N, C-alpha and C positions, 0 to 999 in steps of 0.2 A: 547783141546785148547780153551782158553777163547774167547767167541764170541765178536767181535769188531763191534759196531754199525756203520752204515754208516754216522750218524751225531752225534754230541755231543754238550753239552752246554758250552758257553764261556761268560765271563763277559767283555763286551766291554766298553771302554771309548770313547765316541763320542765327548765330549767337556770338556775342563778343568774345574774341580771343580763340574761337574754335576754328578748326580747318574749314576752308571754303568748300562748298559743294558744287560740283560741275553738273549742270542740269540743262535740259533742252526746253526752250520757250518759243512761242510763235514769233516769227520775224515780222516786224511792223511794216505797214504800208504808209509812206509819207503822203501828207496832204498839205495843201496851202503852201506855206513858206518852208515846210519841213524838208530835210534832206536825209536820206539813208546812206550811210557809208559802210563799206566792208573794212573792218578794223585791220590795220597792218601792225601797229605797235601800241601798247598800253603801258605807260611807265608806272613804276611803284614809287610813291612819294612818302616821306615821313608822316605827312598828314593822313595818308591812308592807314598807317600804323595806329595813329591816335584814334581814328574812327573805328578801326577794327578792334581796338582794346576798350572801346567805350568811354574814352577820355573826353569826348566832346558832347556828351549827352546833355550837359547843362545848357548848351546853346542849340539843342535840338538837332544835332548832327550825329547819326543819321536820324531823319524824321520817323523812320519805321524800320522794321525787319520783316522779311529778309531784305538784303541790300547788296548793291554792286559797287565795288571800289574802282578807283583810277580816274584821274582827270587829265592825264597826259596822253592824248589820243591823236594818232595819225591814221589815215586810211585813204580809201579810194571811193569816190562817189559812184553808187550803183543805181540809185533811184531818187526821184525828186518830186515834190508836190507841184500842183498846177500853177502856183504863183511864184515859182522859182525862176529867175531870169536865165537866159541862155548862157550867161557868163559862167554859170555853174554847170559844167558839162559832165555827162556820164564818162567815167574813166579818169576824171581829174584827181590828182593827188592833193590831199588837203590835210591841214592841221586844224583841230577843233580848239577854238578859243574858249577856255574853260571858266572864264570869269565874267559871264554875261549877266543880263538882266531880263526880268519879265515885264517890267514897266519902266518908262523913262521918268524917274523921279528927279529931284533937284540935283542929286549927285551925278547922275548920268548926264544931265544937261550941262552941268558945270565941267564935265570932262573927267570926273572921278568915278567912273563906273565900277571900279574895283571895290568901292565901299558903298555901293547902292543898298538901299533898304529892301529891294526886291530882287535878290540875286537868283541867277541860274548857274549853279556850280556843280558839275558832275562829281560824284563821290561824296559831296558834302550836303548839298540841298536836293540833288536829283541823282538818280542812279548813274553809275559811271561806266567806264569803257572796258572792263574785263569781260568782254563778250565779242562774239564774232561779227555782229552787226550792231551799229549804234545809230539811233535816231537823233539827229540834231534838230532842235525845235525851230531854228531860223537860219537861213543861209548866210545871214550877216556874221554869224559866228564861225564861218569857215575862212581859213587863210590859205591861199593858193601856194602849193609847195612844188610846182614845176621848177626844175633847176636844182632841187635837193636830191642828191644821188643816194642817200641812205635814209629812207623814210622811217625806218625803225628807230635808228639812233636819234632822229630829230624829234621823237615824241616828247622827251623831257624839256624841249624848248617851250612847251606849253605851260610849264610851271617853274621848274628849276632855272631854266634859261631866262624866262621872263621876270621872275621874282628878283633874281640877282641883278638883272639889267636895271630895273627900276631903282633898286637900292643904290647901285653905283651912280646912277644919274643924280640921285639926291646928294650923294657924297661929292660928286664933281662940283656942285654949286658952291661948296665951301673950301675946296682944295686949291692951294697955291703950289708953285714950283718948289720941289724938294720937301714938301710936307710928308709926314709918315701916315700910313694907313695900316691899322691892324685888322687882318682878316681872321676872325676867331671861328674855327671850325672849317677844316679842309676836306669836307665830305663832298656829297653830291652837289651842294650849293657852292661851296668854296671853290670848286674846280672851275665853275663858270665865272664867279665873281672876280677872280684874279685875272682872267682873260678880259673881262669887260673893263677892268681898271687899266690894263695895258692898252686897250683901244681908246677909251674915253678920257683917261688921265695919265698918259704915258710919262708925265713929268714928276710923278710922285714915287715914293719909296714904299714898298709893300713888305709888311712883316706878317708872315704866315704862322698861325698858331694852331696846334692840335695836340692831342694826347697820344697820338699814334705815329710812330716813325714811318710806317707804311703809307699813311695818308699824306704826310709831308712829302715823301718821295714821289707819290703818285701825282700830286698837283705840280710838283717841281718839274716833272717831265712834260707837263702840258703848257705851262707858262712860267715865266721867271719870277721867283721870289727873291727879294733883296736880302732878307733875313728870315730865319726860321727859329721857332721856339717850341720845344716839346714841353707842354704844360704839366706832364706827369713827372718830369724830372727837374724842371726849373720854375721859378716863380715868375709868371708873366709880367707882373708889375716891375720887379727888379730888372728883368732883362730889357723891357721896353725902355725904361729910364736910362739904362746903360747905352742902348742903341741910339736913342734920340738925344743923348747928352743932357738928360734931365728935363727936356721940354715936354715930352709926352707925344702921343699920337693925335693928329688933328681930327682923324675920324677912326672910329671903331665900327666895323661891320660885323655884327654878332649873328652868326648863323647857327649858334647853339641854342640860345633861348634865355629866359629870365634867370635860370639857375646860374648862368655865367656872368650876369650883369654886375654883381658886387665886385667881382675880380677885375673885370676889364674896364669898368667905369673909372677905376683909379688910374688907368693908363692914359686918360685923356689929357690933352694940353689945355691951356687957357683958350676959351672960345671953341673948344673941341665939341664934336657932334658924335653922339652915340646912336647908331642906327640899329634898332632891334628887329631882326627878321625871323630868327629861329623860334620854335614853340616848345622846346623842352623845359619843363618846369613851369607850373602855372602861377606861382607866387614867388616874390623875392623881397629882400630888404636891403636898402642902401644905407649904410651906417653914416656916411659922410654927405648926406644930402645938401647941407649948406654950401658945398663946393659949387653946386649949380649956380648959386647966386654970386659967390665971391669970384668965381672964375668964368662967369658968363657961359656956362656949358649948356648943352641941349641934349635931351634924350627924345628920340622920335621913333615911331614905328614905321614899317614899310611893308605893305601887304600886296603880294602878287603884282599885277600890272594892268594897264588899260589896253583896249583893242589897238589903238595907234602904236603903243609900245610893242605889242605883239608883232605888228607888221615890221617895225624897226628890227626886232630880234631876228625874224625870218630873213629879212633883206640882208642883214650882215652875215647870216649863215650862208645864204646863197652866194655871196661875194667871197666866201672863204676866209672871212675875217676872224671867225671863231672855230675852234676845233671841237665840234659837238660830238664827233664820232668817238674820240678817245675817252670821253667822259663816261660813256656807256660801257660797263665792264662785264655785265651779265645779261644774256639773252635767254629767256626761259619760255617754256610751254605753259599753256593755261593751267595745266595740272600742277605746275610748280609754283603757282602764285602764293600759296600759303607758306611754302618754304622761303620765298622771297620776303614776305612780311616778317617772318621769324628772324631771318638773317639781319634785316634792317633794324629790327627792334634790339637785337643783341650787339649792334655795332660791328657786324662782321662784313659790311659791304663798303668797298671803295667805289666812288663814282655813283652811277645810276644803274638801275635794273629795269629792263623792259620785257614785258611779255610779248612774244611774237606770234602772230597768226599767219599761218601759211595760206 
């Protein structure tokens, strides 16, 4: 049996926007349904940046300081409570489903656990995975990763991979052959979204949009983009209308956030659907809102994903249907977590970053 140290290292956030502090804390002992994992990879998500900067305090995230970030967590089971079944074995490779619940309210029972009123969400409602050992409150939030040969690179499947998968599934419901889809934002989310579109809706045309040539080139090497637009040099509305011969895009997948909505909303076709995923910019104004009525358009949100969808994401990764490895461009030590947050905040990151624990 793996020796579990009495203490382990954690990256604590003591104040908003300040460097994280590496400290030693007691290693917990799991009881009941709890499982202790030795963390292998902990991804850095843009929502971690929002929490770190104190931009989610209005919704009580984080609920206190000090705090621990990261909800993209993979690891190996090292201990378990007395009520954990034998299907969860010591040494098993796992991914932590980060969008769980503490009570089975009506949303959980209806299959929408991602919007439960009683969430368990590492980094947001509970301390996250920037630590050597992580205590999972219930074994049901563990997804078996046997068959995944790069457990570190698989960590972002817990958020970036899952979030984009759910959004593309929503898009698929309204897409027909030869429709156009605008993917706005070719960062860590867009790199997965284009791949999911190729898997779930291979019959559509994808227009990739970003303000950085390097981001466009990065995603283009991972999955095929039919058309690309650099929004720093070209007007996205004009270019989408030219590409679609004036019809517009049937779906816009917005991985930027509300600040981009006024621009990309105009690119929608009749009966077009705007799926808002990104969180950059808390408020926005749509000057031509009557178009929603005249053109029967829809704006909808898409938030992370459900446990069944997490299983689907992992299954597709195991089958080699998605290149999750190439999306991870930086592997860092725990001491470099602050630098990772700063780089992401400044828009200096292509793909995803993962803190690696040896």
